[in-house]
N, C-alpha and C positions, 0 to 999 in steps of 0.2 A: 065149541069143543074146548080150546085153550083161550084163556083171557089174559091179555098182556096189561101190565100196569102202565100207568101214564108215563112213568119215567123211562121204561123200556122203549115205548113208542117214540119219545123225543130223541132217545139215543140213536135209534135206528134211522130216523129222518136226518139227524145231523151227520151220521156216517155216510149216508147216501149223497147228501149235499157236498160233503168234502170230496168224495170220490168223483163226483161230477165236475167239481172245480179243478181237481187235479188233472182230469182228462182234458179239460179245456185249456189249461196252462200248457200241457204237453203238446196239444195240437198247435197252440200259438208259437211255442218254441220251434216246432218242426217247420211251421210256415215262415217264421223269421229266419231260420237257418237257410231255407230254400231261397228267400229273397236276398239274403246277404251273399250266399254263394252265387246267385245270378248276377248281382251287382259286381262282385269280385271278378267273376268270369268276364262280365261285360267290360269292366275296367281294364283287365289284363288284355282282353282282346283288342280294345280300342288303343291301349298303349302300344301293343305290338303292331297294330295297323299304323298308328301314328309314327312309330319308329321306322317302319318300313317305308312309309310315304316320305318322311323327312330324309331318309337315306337316299331314296330315289331322287328327291329334289336336290339334295346336296350333290349327287352324282351328275345331275343335269347341269348344275351351275359350276362345274369344275373349271377353274381358271385356266388350266393347261389344255383345254379342249380347243383344237385348232379350228373347229367348225362352229365355235360359240357365236361368232358374228354372223353366221349364215343359217342359224336355226330358223325353221319355218314358223310362221305365225301360228299354225295349228298346234305345233309342239309347245310353244309358249302358252297358248291358251289352255291346253290340257294341264300343263304343270301348274299354271296359275290357279285352275280349279281345285287341284289337289291341295295347294298351299292355303287357299282361302277356306277350304273345308275344315282344316284343323288350326287355323291361324290364331296365334296368341302373340300379343305385342312383345312381351318380354322375351319369349323363347325364339320367336321367328323374325326378329327385327333385321338380322343380317340377311336372312333368306329373302325377306321382302325387299330389302335394298337391292339385292342381286336381280330380283324379278323386275324391279323398276328400271334398272340399268339395261337389262335385256330388252325390255319393251322399247325404251328410247333408242337403243342401238338398232333395233329392227326398223324403226321409223326413219333412220338415217341411211339405210341401204339404198343404193342407186339401181334403178331399173330391175328391182326384184319384187314383183307383186306378191309372190307367195311368202316373202319374208316380212312384208309390212304388217304389223300387228293390226292396223286398222282395216286391212283388207277383209277380215272376217266379218265386218259389218255389212259387207255386200253379199254374204252367204245367206240364203233364205233359211237354212236350217239353224244357223248359229247366230243370227242377228240379235234376237232377243236375249239369248244367253250371253253374248258378247257385251251388249249394253249393260246388263245387270252386273257382269264381271267388272267392267271398267268403272262403273259407279262405286262398287265396293272397294276397288283398289284406290280410287281417288279419295274416297272418304277415309280410308286408312292412312293415306298421305296426310290428310287434315288432322287426324288423331296424332300422328307423329309431330306435326308442326306445332301443336299445342304444347308438347312436352319438351321440345328441343330448345336449347339456350344458344342464342346467336353468338355470345361472347366466347364460346368454346369452339376451337377450330374444327374438330371432328363434327360437331353438331352443325356448324355453319355449312360444311360440305353437304350434309344430309338435307339441310333446308333448301339449298340450291337444287338438289336432285328432286325433291318432292314438289317444289314450286315449278320446276321444269315439266314434271308430269302433268300438273294442273294446267299449266299454260298450253301444253301440247294438245291435250284432249278436251279443251273447252273452246277451241277455235280451229277452223280448218285451214288457216292461211299457210301452215307449214306442212300440210299433208301432201306428199308427192303423188299419191294415188289420184289426185284431182287434176294433175297436169295433163295437158294435151286432150286426148279423148275422154279422160275422166272428168272433164269440166261439167258434163251433164249430171254427174252425181252430186254436185255441190249443194243444190237445194236440200236433198235428202240428208246429206251429211251435216249441213247447218242445222237442220231440224234435230238430228241426234245430239249435236253439241248443246243446243238449247235445252233438250231433255236432260242431259247430264248436268248442266248448270242449274236448272230448276231443282233437280234432286239435291244438289249440294246446298242450295239456298234454303231449302226446307229443313235441312238438318243443322243449320247454323254456320254456314260458310263464312259470313261476315264476322261472326264472333271469333273464328279461328284467325282470320287476318288481323283483327284488332289485337288479339293476344300477341301475335308475331310482331306486328309493327310497334306495339307499346313496349314489348320486351327488348326490341332492338334499338328503339329511338329514345325512350324515356330513361336516359342514363347520362352521366356526365360526358361520356364520349360515345356517340352512336356507333354501333357495331354492325350495321347492315351495309353491305357493299352496294355499289351502284346497280349491279345486275339484280341483286336480291330485292332491293327497294323498288326497282322498275317493275319486276315481275309481280310483286305483291300488289302494287297499286294498279297495274294493268288488269290483274285478276279482279280487283275490286270494281273497276269501271265496267268490265264486260257485261255483267248482268244488267246494269243500268242502261247502257247503250243499246243492248239487245232488246230490252223491254220498252225502248223509245221513251225513256225517262218517265216512267209511270210513277205515281206517288207511292205505290206499294214498295218500290225499290229505292226511291230517293230517301225515304224515311230511314231504312236500315243503313244506307250509305252514310247519312248524316250522323246517326247514332254511333255506329261502330268505326267508321273510317275517318270522317272529318272531326271526330272528337279525340283522335290520337294526339297527344301533346305535341304542339309545334310541328305538325306534319308538313304544312306548307313551307315552313322554314327549311326543313330538311330536304324537301323536294327541290326547292329553289337552289339549294347548295349542291346536292348530290346529282340529281337528275332533272334539270330544268325542262327537259323535253316533255315530261309528264304534265307540267303546268301548261305547256303549249296545247296539249290534248284537251285539258280542261277548258282552256280559252276557246279552242276551235269548236267545242260542243256547247259553248255559252253556259257552262255549268253554274257559274255564280248567279246569273239571272234566274236560272231554274231554282236554285236554292232560295233566293229571295222570294220568288213567287210562292214557293211551298211554305216558307216559314212566316210570311207576313200574315197568314191566317192565324188568329189567336189560338184556336183549338189545337191546330197541328203544332204550333210552336210550343204550347204548354205541354203537349204530349211528349215531344222530343226532350224538353227540359226535364220533365219528371222522370223520363227513362234514364237520363244521364246523371241526375242529381247535381248539386251545386258546383263542386270543383271541376268536374269534367264538362259542365256547361261552359265554363270559362275557356276551356280548351277549344270547344267548338266555336265560340265567339272569336277567339284569337285567330283561328284559321280563316274564318270568314273575313275578318278585318284585313288579314294579310292578302287574301285573294282580292279584296276590294281595292287595296293599294296598288295591285298589279293590273287592275281593270278599271281605271278612272272613268272611261266612257260609259261602262255599265252603271256605275254609281251615279253619274250625272242623269242617266235616264231612269234609274230606279231608286232615286233618293228617298222617296216617301216610304217605299217598302223596306228598304235597308234600315232606315231610322226606326221604323216600327218594330222590326224583328230584334234589333239591338236593344231597344227599350224594354221589350217584353222579356228578353233574356236577362237583363240586369235586374228587372223587377223580381223575376223568379229567384235569382241569386240572393237578393236582399231578403226576400221572404224566407228562403231556405235557411239563411244564417240566423234570422230572428227565431225560427222554430227550433233551431239546434242549440240555443243558449242553454247551458247547464253548468254545474260545478266541475264536471269532467270535460275540460276544453283543451283544444290544441290551437296553437297560433298558426294562422295561414298568412303568407306574405302579401296577399292581396286583399282578402276578405276580413282579416282580423281574427278575433278569438271566437270560436264556437266548437261544439262537439262534432268531431269528425273521425272517421277511421283513417289511420295513418297509411298513406300510400307513398312509399319512398320513391318510386319511379316518378310519380307526379311531382313530388317536392323537388327532385333533382332537375326537372324540366321547367320549374316555375320561372326561372330567369328568362328563358326563351319565350314562355307564354306572356310574361310581362312586356317583353319587347314587342310582341305582336299586338297586345292591347294598346301600346303606345301609338299605334297607327290611328286610333280613334281621335286623339288630340294632337296629331301631327298636322303640319301646315297643309299638305295636299288635301286631306279629308275636310279640314275646316274650310278651306277655300271652296270645296265642292258643296258642302252643306250650307254654308252662309253666303253662297254666291249672290243671292238676291240682295242681301244687305251690303256686301263688300263692293258690289258693282255700282252702288250709288255714291255720288260725290257730295261731301259736306260743303255747304255754302261757306265761303270765306268773306271776311270783311274787305272793304275796298283798300284799306291801308294795311300794309304788312305788320304783323305783330312783332314788337321789339322785345328782346329778352330782358327780363327784369334783373337789375344788378343785384349782386349778393348783398344781403342785409343781415345784421346780427340777429340772434334769437330774440323772440318776443318783441320785435320792433314792428310798428305799423308799416305797411307798404307805402310806397309813394303815391301821391294823389293821382298820378297818371294811370296807375293800375286800377284804382276804383273807377276812374272815368271810363277806362276800357271795359270794365266789368258791367257797367250799367248804362252806358251810352253807346252801345254797339248799334249797328244798322238793324233795321227791322228784319232783314233776311236772316241775319245771324241769330237774332233773338228767337226767331221761329224755330231754329234748330235747337237752341239751348233750353228753351222754355217749353213746358207741356202745352201744346196748342191743339192737339186732337185733329180729328177729321178723317181718320182711317177706320174703316169698319173692322171690328174684331172678328167677324165671321167670314172675312174674305179668305180666299185660298192662300194668298201670300202670308197673311198673319198666321193662319193655321199651320202652315209649313214651318215658319220660324219658331212658333210655339212648340211644335213637336220636336224640333231639333234642340231647343233649350231644355225641354223635359228630358231628352236623352242625356245631355251632359250633366244636368242636375241630378239625375238618377245615378249616373256614374260616380258623381262626387259622394253621394250618400251610400253607395254600395261598395265601391273599391276604396274603402276607408284608408288602407295602409299606403296607397299611392296617391292620395288626394292632392298633395302638393305638386306632384308631377302633372296631374291633370290641369290644375290651375295654371301652372307655368306654361304648359302647352297652349292653353286657351288665351293667354295674354301675350303670346309671342308676336302676333301681328299687331302693330301699333294702331291700326285703324279699325279693328274689329269692335272694341268696346265703345269708342265714340260714336260709331255708326249704329251700334245696338242701342245706345242711349237716345240717339236721334229717332230711331225707329219706335222706341218706347214712348217718346214724347208725342208721337203722331197718333197714338192709339186712342180710340173712343171719340165720342162727339166733343168732349171737353178736354180730354187728354189727362195724362199723368196721374196726379194725386187722387182725383175724384174717381177715376176708373178703378184703380187698384183698391181703394177703400170700399167701393161697391163689391169688388170681387171677394173681399174678406167676409162679407155677409151672405154670399151666394155659395152654395155647396154644389155647384155644377162643374162638369169636367172642363168646360171652357174657362171658368174662373181659376181652377187649379193650374191650368196650363199657363195662363197669364201671370199668375203669382210665381210659378216656377221660372218664368223668364226673368222676372224682377230679382228673384233669389240668385239666379246664375249671374246676372249683371253685378249684383252687390258682392258676391263671393269673389268673382274674378277681379273686379276693380279694387277691392280691399287687398287682395294678394298683390296686384300690380303696384299699388302705391306703397306697399310695405317694402318691396324690393327695389324701389327707385330711391336714389339719393336726392339731396336737396337741389343739386345742379340740374338733374334730370327733371325734377318737378317744377322748379321755379324759373330756371333759365332756359333749358332746352324744351320744357313743357311737352314731354313725350306722352303720346296718347291723348291726354286731356289738356286743354288750355286752362289757365287759371280761372278764366271766366266761367268755363264749364264746371269746374270744381265748386265755384261759388254757388252756381245754380243747383248742382246736384246736392250739395250739402243742405241748401235751403229745402229742397224737396224731401230729403231724408229726414231732416229735423221735423218737418211738419207731419210726415207720414208716421214716424215713431210716436210723436206726441199724440196724434189722433188714435193710434192703436191703443195707447195707454189710457187716454182720457175717455175714450168711448167704451172702455171696459173689455176690449178684445183680448188683451194680454192676461187679464186676471185668471181666466180659466183656459188659457191657450194650451193645446196639446198637439202632438204630432206635427203635421205640416205647418200649421199656424205658428207654433212655437219656433220651428226651424226658420220660417220666414222672418219672424221678429229678430231672432238671433243674427240672421244674415244682414238685415237692414240696419239693425242697431250696431253690429260690428263694423260695417262700412262707415256709418256715421261717426263712430268714436275714433276710428283711424283718422278720418279727416279732421275731427276736432283736436286730436292730440297733435297732428301735424301743424294745425293752425296755432296751437298753443306754443309750439316750439318756434315757429316762424310764421307770422301773420300773413294771410293772403285774402282774408275776408274783411269787409267793412266793419265799422264800429257797430256794436249791438246786433251783429248778424245772427247770433245764436239765440237771442232772446225771443220769447213768445209774447208779442204785444197783447194778445187776446187772453193771456193768463194773468189775472190780477193777483198780486200777492195776498190780498185780503181773502180772496176766494180760496186760494191754496191753504192758507192758515185755517180757515173754517173747515175745510175738508180734512185736514190733519187732526183738528180737535175732535172731529166725529169718527176718527179712525177709519177713514175711507181708504180702501186699498189702492185706488188709482193715484191718490196724492202721495202715498208712500212709494209707489213705483216710479213716480216722477223724480223723487229725490234719489231713488236707487239707481235709475238708468240714465236720466238726462237732467241732472241738476243744473247744467249750464243754461237751461232755458229761463232760469230765475236769476235776476240781477244779483251780483255779489253782495251788495249791501243788505238785500233782503234775506239772503242765505245766512249772513252773519247774524242778523236780527233773529231769524228763526232758530239758529243754533243757541244763541244766548237765552231765548225763551225756553228752549228744551232743557238747557242746563238749570235754569231757575226752577222749572217744574220738578226736575229730578231732585234738586236740593230740598225743595219743600216736601217731597215724598219721602226722602231719606231723613228728614228732620235736621237738616244742616243749616236752616235759616233761623235766626234768633227771632222769637216772638215774645209777646207779653207774658205768655204762660210757661214758656220753656226756653232753655238756652242750649245751643248745640254743643256737642263734645269738642273740646279744644285739645290739640296735641302741642305740648311745649317741648322745644328743643333748644339746646345751648350750643353755640357755635363759637369756636376760637378763630379769630381773624387769620392767624398764621396757618391754620389747618382747616380752612373752610370746606374744602372738597372732602377731606377724609372724615371730618365730623358729620357733615351732611350725609355722606354715603352710609356711615355706620348707623345713624339714627333714623334715616328715612327709608332705607331699602327694605326693612323688615315690616314696614307698616302695611296694614291690610288695605284692600281697595276702598273700603268705606272710610277708613281714616285718612287716606290720601285725598279723597274728595272733600273731606271736612276741613275745619279751620286749623291752621298750623301757625303757632306763634313762635317767633324766633327771638332769642336773647343772645346778643353778641357779648363776648368777654375778650379783654385784651390779653397780651402775652403774660401779664402779671396775675391774671385770673380775676380782674376787677370788672364788674358788669358795666356795660356802656348804657348810656341813657338813650331813650328813643323807642321803647316798646309801645306800639300803637296798633291800629286795626290791621293795616295792610302794608304800610310803607316799608317796615323793616323786612318783612318776608319778601316783598318785591325786590328790595335791594339784594337780599340773600340769593334769590332765584336768578337775578341778572348776573351777579358775580360768579355764582357757581357754574352757570351756563357759559360764561365768558372763559372761565378757566378750563372747563372740560373740553371746549372746542378749540383751545389753543393748540396749534400744531406742535408746539414744543412738548406737550404731554404725550404725543404720538398715539393718541387714541383716534384722532381724525387728521386728515391731510387736506390740503387745498389744491385745486386744479391750477394748471399754469394759465396765465392770462387773466381770467375774471376772478380767480381765487375763491372758488366755491368749495364747500366742505363735502367730504365723503370719508367713510371709515378707512383708517390706515391699514394697509396690508400687513404691517409689522406690529399691529396692536397686541399681538400675542406675547410681546415681551412683558406685558403686565400679567401678573399671576392670576388675577381675577378679572381679566378683560371682558369676559362675557357678562359678568355681573355688573361691571361698570357701564356697558352698553345698555343693559336693562335699566339701570339707575338713570341714565341720561334720558331714556325714553319716558320714564315716569316724570322727570322734571319738565320735559317738554309738554307732556300731557297735562300736567298741573297748570302750566302757564296758559295753555289753550283753554282749559276748564275755567280758570279764574279770569280770563280775558286780559292777561298780561302780555303785552307785545314784546317779543324778544327778537333780536337781530341775528338770525341763523340762516345764512344763505347756503342752502344745500344744493349740490350739483343735480342736474336734471336726471342723469342716469340713476342716481341713488334714490331720488324721489320715485322713479318708476319702479324700482325694486321694492320700496316701502308700500307702494300701492298695489303690488302684485301683478303688474303688467307683464313681467318677464315670464309668467306662466302661460301667457296667451300664445297660440300658434303663430299669430301675426305680429308678435313683438319682434322688432329689429334692433339688435344691439348695435348695429352699424349706425343707425340713426341717432343713437344716444352717444356715440363715440365723440362727437365734437364737444360735448359738455365735459368730457374727461381730458381729451388731448386734441385740440383743433388741428395742430400741425400734423399729428399722426393721421388724422382723418383726411386731411388734404393730400398727404402722400399716398394713402391707399386709393383714393378716388382718382388720382393722377395715373396710377398704375392701371386702373380700370379703363382709362381712355387712351392709354399708350398705343400708338399706331404702329410702332416699329417692332423689332424682334425683342420679346420680353427677356430673353437670355442676356441681352446686352446690358441689362440693369444689374446683373450679378446678385440677384435676390436669393435669400435663404429662408427656409421655413422655420425661423426662430426670431426672437426679439430679446433685447437686453434691458435689464431693469436695475436701477440703483437701489440696493437694499442696505440701508445703514452704512453708506459709504463704500460698499462692495458691489462690483458689477456682476450680476447674475444673468446667465443666458437661459432662456426658456424655449423649449422646443414646442412648436405649434402642433406637431404630430407626437403624441405621448409615446415614449419608448422608442422613438425613431431618431435618426441622426440628422444633422443639419445637411439638407440636400439642396443643391442649387435648383432653382425653378427652371 
């Protein structure tokens, strides 16, 4: 009938679609309005209900209610259900506090079974509901404990309240319902307490206690009272004891409780009774048995990370110091767990190295999150760690070595009289060193005979590995560790005697074989040698000449002679056999330890001889072979010159140096040949102003020109040239004269020591305007003299030579040892104070000294910025 155009049909379809969409939107709006209204009504209804419930709760807890102390347990239970139904921490904290106080008050009632809150656990209808309710209440107590701050008085009171709740309902010992006839209920009630404690543990109860203890103890002044600390630690112990010390509960106890910074220190100070409980349950032994397993120890360390691992280690060490009997019986396990802990800390620090680092007072520099509480407790943690190198633990660990007696010679050793520096000892000393009885030689010399796989050797090796690991891990307190290990005078000599007995042939051969073996046994033996070298080097550094040569503390001089011979051979073999060339890691550390101990002995011998003639030379190293090795650019020959040049005779070293200078001159074209002549620098010097002219004309010369030929022409005061220009004679005369003038004390560039009159830079040399440039010029002149082989008489003081050689940068450099070369009288007075047996205050000492500066007496304070204080 009718035909619609295509446009009309599209318009009709579009209108229908729009109408349909509008109906859908309208329906969605109506549905949304219904939902919103429902939510609003629900919210208003819940709010009204919550207000009514809270009003009812507030009415229940009115403070002026005379019957508040006699409320029935059922009433408290019902009101608690209503509070827990709508509980919010921020809104209901005061109501929750009142609920807890009501519950505790009900438990204190005398002979009122209906009042006791715990009596509801005996009701068949309410038991399960009551258990669930008390679980919820106690966990809310834990939530509050995580937020409260012990340093605030109000929070401290709440902490006491919530801890009391936890203490009361996790143990039946205070429940009055179990008295008398109620004793039969105890097994069931104990089961309920175990159920409650298990619930708390599953939800992180130990984490809550860790937060509370750390917040209260890891601060400059601990703010946990005796009662609070006792309650918290008792709660921590209850699950472990109830579970009969199962591994599943010892692990979280170690991670969360024993890692609290300096916990044992605070317990011993505030509540020592808790430590008695630990001892009565033999907890330290259980900790050792658990942690000596490598997998479990690694798991605990990884859970704690580096810094808090130190806290755990400190607490265990403190416990060990309080239980020496346990350590004597469990030495192997305790040493093993300490070694594993230290190895983890060292690995942790090495993995955390980055540009964004923080300084740790024990572990050094590495990337770490800043924990202010831990930092504030670090001084206490350090004190705990000091138990490791304290005398009691060292005696326990090294009991097998310390119990042995060193064989003595038949004749008593006589003290060597004092001798001046660099003077050979008397013949009797050498006779004692090399003509001792066979029994003593067996101790001093490597004789071997003890199997390295024996239990005794393995035990000593493990202990040495522990202390060597502590030296490489606790880098910031390394000197403290070394000082502690060297406190006992007989430990190092007996350890040396023990080392000499190792292996079938002893000493040198055994340890050289260990260098080529990558076994665990070899690493342990080398760690023992490293520990011996590090400790001995530290000991000799802090001993003065009287203690070394006359009193012969720890080591006899004969022993030092033998040890130095052993070290000299060992270092030479390490270099000559190519071990040092590519040394890395532990091998490099071993070389540094042995070489450092060797050089300390060599320098001590250079200051005051205790070894025989040619003791340091290597007879098997022929100079011709060494020169050939150097010509071929062999690395080992260069290392010999770098580390132990003393094994080569002095005349051969001089010859080698002259040969090297000659080759360098040829290379630089400074030697006259038939085809070329070297460049010559001509200078004119006035006799009356020799130093000034020499300084002006030579100080600007380049290094190449200074090494070249320098011709000197002298002129007199009238400007007339002097005769005598030749190859070297005039320059030698000029060099000798200028050195003589520059070292003249009257110039005040250098001064002389009292007594032997040796030279050192004058403290008042700054009066010269260009004194630094003058020192540089003097250095060039001395260098030129050495380069040209011109001998000049310049007796430098020993302490100044040590400065020039850079020895003062060494950790083991002792300025006190160098003091006699500056002022022997001052050194004598200082050492006399060290040995003074009376009351030091009788001497009237002050922490200052006087110095004569250009005729004026100046007082210097030994404590910068401080006053002169009587000692």
